[in-house]
N, C-alpha and C positions, 0 to 999 in steps of 0.2 A: 504493500500500500504506500509505503514511503517513496519507493521508486516511481510509482505511477503518479503520485501527488506532485512529483517534481516536474511533471510535464504540463505546460500551460496551453490552453486553447488559444490560437492566434487571434481570434476575434473577441471572445468574451474575457479572456485573461484569467479565467478560473482554471484550477487544475482539474485533471481527469476524474479524481475522486469526488471533489466538492461539486463538480458539475454533473455528476451522476452518469458519466459516460461508461465507467467500469463498474461491473456488478458481479456478484457470485464468484468471488476469488477463492480458489481451492489449490492446495499443494499437497500431493500425496506423498507416501513414504519413499517413493523412488525419485522424487524431485521433479515430477511433472506438474507444471503450473497450468491451471485452466481459469479462464474468466470470460465473461460476456462483455462485448463492447457495443454500446448503443450508438450507432452512427446516424446522426441527423442528416437530412437532405443537403444542407448547406455546409456540412463539415468536410474539411479536406481529408481525403483517404490516407494521407501521410500520417495522420494521428494514430491510426492503427499500427502502422509500421513502427512508429516511435515507441508506442506502448510495448509492443513485442520485444523490441531491441532493449528497452530498459529492464524488462524482466529477465531476459536472457543473460544480462550482464551480472545478475545476482549470483553469488557463490552458492553452489549446491543445487541450482536449478539445472535440470538435465534436458528439459523440453518445455516449450510453451505452446499451448493450444488456445486459440482465440476464436470464440463464437461471435461473429459479427451479426448484429441484428439491426434491422431498420424499424422505425416506428410504424405501428399499424395505421394504414391509410383508410379513411372512410370512403364511401361511394362517391364517384365523381361523375359529373355530367358530361355530355358530349360537347364538342365545340372546337378546340384548337387542333394543333398537330396536323394542319393541312385540311381543314374542314371546308374545302372548296368543291366537294363533289356532292353536296346536298346532305340529307339526313343519314344517320347511321343505318346500315343494313341490319336486319334481325340477326341477333347473335354476335354482333360486332363488339369490339373492345372499345369503350369510350376513351377518347384521347383528351386529357386535361388541357385546359387553356394554357398556352405558353406564358412564361413569366413576362410581365410588362417590362419593356426596355431591353430584354435579352436579345442581343444581336440586332438591335433596332436600326443600326447604321448599315445593315446589309440589305441590298436590294433584292437578291434572289438566293435561295439556298437549295442546292441540288444534291441528293444523296446518290451515290453509286453503290449498288448492292448486287448480291448474288446469293443463290441458295447454298452454294458449296465453295470450298476453297480451290485454288489452283486453276481458275478459269480466266485470270487476267483482269480481275476487278480493279486492283490497285493501278495496273498499267493504264486502264481506261480512265480512271480518275485523274491520274497524273497528267495524261495527255489532254484531257478536257480542260483542266485548269491552265496548262501551258498554252493551249490554243486560244482560250479566252483572253489570257494576258497578252499574247501576240497580237490579238485584235484590238488592243488598246484599252482593255477593261482592267479595273482594279480587282484582283482576285485573291482569295484565301483558300487554302486547302487544309482541312482538318482530318488528320489521320486517326480515325476512330477504331482502326483494327488493332486493338490492344495487344493481342497475342502474336500478331505478325506485322509489326510496324515497319513496312518496307519503303515508305515515302522518303525517308532520309537518303537511302541508297539511290532511289530513282531520281532524286534531284541533286545528288552529289554533295550533300550537306552533312558535316560531321561535328559542328560546334554545338555548344550548349547555350540555350537561351538565357538572356539576362533578366533580372527582376528589377522593376522600377517602382517608385511610389513610396508613400509613408507607411509605417507599420500599421497593419490592419487593412491597408488599402493597396497592397502590392499587386502589380500586374506583371504577367510574364510577357516579354517582348518576343513576338514570333520571328523566326529566322526567314530569310528570303533567298530565292534562287529563281532564275529565269522569269523574273517579274511576278512571282507568286509568293505570298506570305504563307509560311508553313508552321504547323504545330503537330508534333508527334511524340508519343511516349518514347520512341526510339532516340530522341534527342536527350532524354533524361536517364537512359539506361546505358550501362557498359555494353560494348558490341556483342558479347556472348551471354549477357545476363537475361534470363527468361523472365517474363511477366507472369508470376504465379499469383493469381488473384481469383477470388470468388466474385459472383455477380454484384453484390453491393459495392465492393471496392472499384470494380470496373465503372459502375455508374458514377461513383464519386470522382474518379479521374476524368471522365467525360464531362461532368458538370464543371470541373475546374477549367477544362479547356474551353468551355463555352462562356463561363462567367469571369474567369480571371486571366484571360489572354487579351492583350491590347490589340485586337484585330484592326481597329480603326474603321473608317468608312470603306465599304466594299461594294462593288457592283454585283459580284457573284461570290458565294462561298460554295466550294465543292467538299462534300463529306465522303471520305473513303470508309464505307461501312465494313464491319467485320462480317465474315460469311455466316450464314445461318439465320435463325429467327429467334434469338434469345434475349437476354437481359439488356445487352448494349443497344440492340436495335430498338427495343421498346422504350428505353430511357431516352434515346435521342428523339424519336418521333413524338414522345410525350413532353419534351422540353423545348423544342423549337418548332417554328412554323415552316415546315418544308413546302417548297413549291412543287416538288415531285421527286420521284426516284427513277434512275436509269438502271435497268436490270441487265447484267452481263452473263452470258452463257456460252458454252461451247456446243457444237452441233449435236453431240450424241444424247440419247435419251436419259442417261444417268445424270446428265447435267441439267437438261431442260426440265426434268421432273422436279428437281430441287428448286429451280428458279420458279416453277409454277407455284410451289408452296410459298416462296418468298413474295410473289405477287399477291397471293391470297392474304399474307400477313399485312401488307400495306393496305389492302382493301379493307381489312377488318379494323384497322386504326384510322380509316378514312383519309388515307394519303394517296394522292394521285400518282400513277405510274406513267412516266413520260414516254417510255418505249423500251424496246429490247435491242441489245447489241449482241451479234453473234461473233465471238472471237475465235481465232484459230480455225477459220472456215476452210482453209485449203492452203497447200504448199505448192508453189511453182517449181516444177522439176528444173534443177540447175542445168540439165543437158538439153531437154527438148522444149522446156517452157510450159508443158501441159500441167494442169492442176492435179495435185494428188490430195485426195480427201482423207487425210490422216485420221481425223475424228468424225468422219461422216460428212454429210452436207445437208444444209437447209433446215436443221432442227430449230434454230432461233426464229427464222421467218415463219415456219409452221406454227410454232408456239404463239408468236405474235398474232397470227391470223385466228387461231383457235380462241385466244383470250381477248380478241378485238382490241389489240393494242398497236400503236405505231411500231413499225420495224425501222430501227435507226440505221442499220447497215451491217455489213460484214467486214471484219478485220482479218486479213489473211495471216497465216502462220509465216511470218517474215523474219529472217535472221536479223534484220535491222532493229527489230523491237528488242530482242535479247541484248544486242550490243548497246543500244541506247539506255536500257535499264541498268546495265552494269557500269556504264560510263557516267551515269548521273545526269543524262540529258534526255528528256522525253523525245520520242520519235518525231513529233511535230516540230521540234526545235532542231534536232541533229540530223534527221533524214526526212524532211518534209516531202521530197519528191519520190520517196519509196512508195511501194504499193500500200503498205500499212499507214504511212504518213498521209497519203491522200484519203484513205478510208477514215482515219481518225479525224481529220479536218472536216470531212463531210458529216460525221456523227456530231461534231461540235456545232456545226451550222444548224443541224436539225434540232438540237437541244435549244440553241438560242432562238430558233423560230418558235418552238413550243413555249418558251418563256415569254416571248413577245406577245403571243396570243393570250397568255394568261394575264399579262400586264394590261392589255387592251380590254379584256373582259372585266377587270376590276375598276377601270377608269370610267 
């Protein structure tokens, strides 16, 4: 208790014991310490790590087990989170109204998502952001893929962000590359350090990236979503007012089936899906130039037709994409004349067109 009481909350100034954050402390005969940590929505997730570290430093403690708990939330009404598609469908999940002022200086927010990993979602997000910036727009890219934060590599950025402001009002300054303001957990971790977090901690990190990063005025923010349909996705769509989501798939059924579930998730939280991108749609033979359908063909377009969604385009399996990602320069910047470069620029133009239509509908 003394070790935990030595940790102060950065906003309230109260220690973890007096503030009621830590409860039910137990230490068994083998030196295993257990306690519950009540994490409020506005609390930085770093508090849990500090508490664990403080207890681990006590002599005789062999292991620390922390049970992170969120406060019970009452029923919420429908409304925010991209409520531009009319009323909620029967059985849908209500999306709480986004917090007033949160990202209020951002013109449009677009999520790039997929139902599974390994389909090129982060590549599409990086190239969309870079293409928007090359078109003269002020752009931010939020890497919400906590377990696989690849945006730093794709933009060739290795530094750590600085913190500015007075105590209690600190803001993280995003890093910048290729005209895009960037924030990722990858900037805060060592190169080989894994992000070992449960759902509540992930939600806390994402809230920090939304609330405590000095994004400044932006024309467009692109959010690189984690794969799947879990806590991180729900936290984001319930915290910010998304203009819509771009879904990325590869042609084969094992990918389109997962993307179908991802589309259904966005529908259930009343968030518009702007369209589907088919990545890795074909490889041009280096000898004869004929396309080789390594992962099949047409799955993304077929899915878009079945779900009555716009098909945003095909991105071929192009070696230029792999080289660009490893070199830290998105394909639309480093190889805009390549087949993938042309395809990605066309996708960005279609997304901008969809956003323009939405803006006109609201005016």
